[in-house]
Each structure stands twice: as structure tokens, then as C-alpha cells.
C-alpha positions as CSV (number, residue, x, y, z in Angstrom):
1,X,22.7,30.0,-3.9
2,X,21.0,27.5,-1.6
3,X,19.9,24.1,-3.3
4,X,16.2,23.4,-3.8
5,X,14.5,20.5,-2.4
6,X,11.2,19.6,-2.8
7,X,8.8,18.2,0.4
8,X,6.9,15.1,0.6
9,X,3.3,15.9,1.2
10,X,4.0,14.1,4.7
11,X,6.9,17.0,5.2
12,X,4.4,19.7,4.3
13,X,1.7,18.3,6.6
14,X,4.2,17.9,9.6
15,X,5.4,21.8,8.8
16,X,1.7,22.7,8.7
17,X,1.0,20.9,12.2
18,X,4.2,22.9,13.5
19,X,3.1,26.4,12.3
20,X,-0.2,25.6,13.7
21,X,1.3,24.9,17.1
22,X,3.1,27.9,17.1
23,X,1.3,30.9,19.5
24,X,-1.4,32.8,17.4
25,X,0.2,35.9,15.5
26,X,3.4,34.4,14.9
27,X,4.9,36.0,12.0
28,X,5.8,34.1,8.4
29,X,9.2,35.6,9.2
30,X,9.5,34.1,12.7
31,X,8.1,30.6,11.2
32,X,11.0,30.8,8.5
33,X,13.4,31.2,11.4
34,X,12.0,28.6,13.7
35,X,11.9,25.6,11.0
36,X,14.5,26.8,8.6
37,X,12.4,26.9,5.5
38,X,12.4,30.2,3.0
39,X,9.1,32.5,3.3
40,X,8.1,31.4,-0.3
41,X,7.8,28.1,1.3
42,X,5.8,29.1,4.3
43,X,3.6,31.7,2.7
44,X,2.6,28.9,0.1
45,X,2.2,26.1,2.7
46,X,-0.5,28.4,4.7
47,X,-2.3,29.4,1.2
48,X,-2.4,25.8,0.1
49,X,-3.3,24.3,3.8
50,X,-7.1,23.2,2.5
51,X,-5.8,21.5,-0.3
52,X,-2.8,20.0,1.3
53,X,-5.0,18.6,4.0
54,X,-7.4,16.8,1.8
55,X,-5.0,15.6,-0.5
56,X,-3.3,13.9,2.4
57,X,-6.2,12.8,3.8
58,X,-7.2,10.6,0.4
59,X,-3.5,9.4,0.5
60,X,-3.9,7.8,3.7
61,X,-7.1,6.9,3.2
62,X,-6.2,4.8,0.1
63,X,-2.9,3.4,1.8
64,X,-5.8,1.8,4.4
65,X,-7.3,-0.6,1.7
66,X,-7.5,-4.3,3.1
67,X,-5.9,-6.8,1.7
68,X,-8.7,-9.3,0.6
69,X,-7.9,-13.0,0.9
70,X,-8.8,-15.1,-2.5
71,X,-12.0,-17.0,-3.4
72,X,-11.1,-20.2,-0.4
73,X,-8.2,-19.1,1.4
74,X,-8.1,-22.8,2.9
75,X,-7.5,-24.4,-0.7
76,X,-4.8,-21.6,-1.5
77,X,-2.8,-22.2,1.4
78,X,-3.3,-26.1,0.9
79,X,-1.9,-25.5,-2.9
80,X,0.8,-23.1,-1.2
81,X,2.2,-26.1,0.9
82,X,1.6,-28.7,-1.9
83,X,3.7,-26.2,-4.1
84,X,6.5,-25.6,-1.8
85,X,6.8,-29.2,-1.4
86,X,7.1,-30.2,-5.1
87,X,9.7,-27.2,-5.8
88,X,12.1,-28.1,-3.1
89,X,12.3,-31.6,-5.5
90,X,12.9,-29.5,-8.1
91,X,10.1,-30.3,-10.2
92,X,8.5,-27.7,-12.8
93,X,4.5,-27.2,-12.4
94,X,2.8,-25.7,-15.2
95,X,-0.4,-23.8,-15.2
96,X,-3.2,-26.2,-15.9
97,X,-1.4,-28.4,-13.6
98,X,-1.7,-25.8,-10.8
99,X,-5.6,-25.3,-11.4
100,X,-6.2,-29.3,-11.4
101,X,-4.3,-29.5,-8.2
102,X,-6.0,-26.6,-6.6
103,X,-9.6,-28.5,-7.9
104,X,-8.4,-31.5,-6.5
105,X,-7.6,-30.0,-3.1
106,X,-10.9,-28.0,-2.9
107,X,-12.4,-31.4,-3.8
108,X,-10.6,-33.0,-0.6
109,X,-11.6,-30.1,1.8
110,X,-15.1,-30.3,0.9
111,X,-15.3,-27.6,-1.4
112,X,-17.6,-28.2,-4.2
113,X,-18.2,-25.0,-5.5
114,X,-14.4,-24.0,-6.2
115,X,-13.3,-23.7,-9.8
116,X,-9.8,-22.3,-10.5
117,X,-10.1,-19.9,-13.4
118,X,-7.3,-18.3,-15.2
119,X,-8.2,-14.8,-13.1
120,X,-7.8,-17.0,-9.9
121,X,-4.4,-19.0,-11.1
122,X,-3.1,-15.2,-11.7
123,X,-3.8,-13.7,-8.3
124,X,-2.7,-16.9,-6.7
125,X,0.9,-16.5,-8.5
126,X,1.0,-12.9,-7.5
127,X,-0.2,-13.9,-3.8
128,X,2.5,-16.6,-3.6
129,X,5.6,-13.9,-3.8
């Protein structure tokens, strides 16, 4: 009895492309022999080709999401540098201190509209890891 393995969607799409690259009219049995997969797999992939390609397209689109910069990348970079310097000295920094320092750095950089909110601080912390 052979071991069952589930294919990833990327593997299914790759197999479908290989199937389609074969001469027109190639039998499913021949495809099974060429690619070392059971006839049921070939049949299922060919029957679900449209659904699989739509799903693959959606997955690829979601992977392409762009990484967004924070509210003010210059302020965040300055805070990163300051924070790294303080950490090397072994000093512990709380959230309110980070927010105050960020606003202070924003003022120094001429960003009068910058506000270090709790949400901003949370996103900044995630970005520094």
C-alpha cells in the first residue's frame, strides 16, 4: 500500500502546467506514468483546474501586499537609533517614555503634526522585532 501525500496548491498548479505542456490528446494513464502520480490525482486536478487556478491567483495576490511605512518613517528611524543606543546601556524603557521620546524627536525633525498614540507605539514595537 502506498503512502498518501497531499500536494500543496503550488505543486498542483505545477503539475497542471506540465500536463498542459504535453501533446494534445495525451491520455491520463500516460500522464500518470510520466509524472508518477495516481490516476485519481490526475483526474481530480484536471476536473478542478479552474477552481485551483482561481485559488492560486488569489493566494499570489495576497502575498503581494505591500509593506507600508509608518506615519513618519524619519521619526521612527530616529527612535530606532535612540532605542538601540539605550538598550546597549542596559536601560529598560517603558511605553510612555518611548512615546515621549518619539514626540520629542518629531519636534526636532520639524514634524509638528506627529502624535505618538498607543496604536502607533504598538505598530512600532512590531516593526522593531
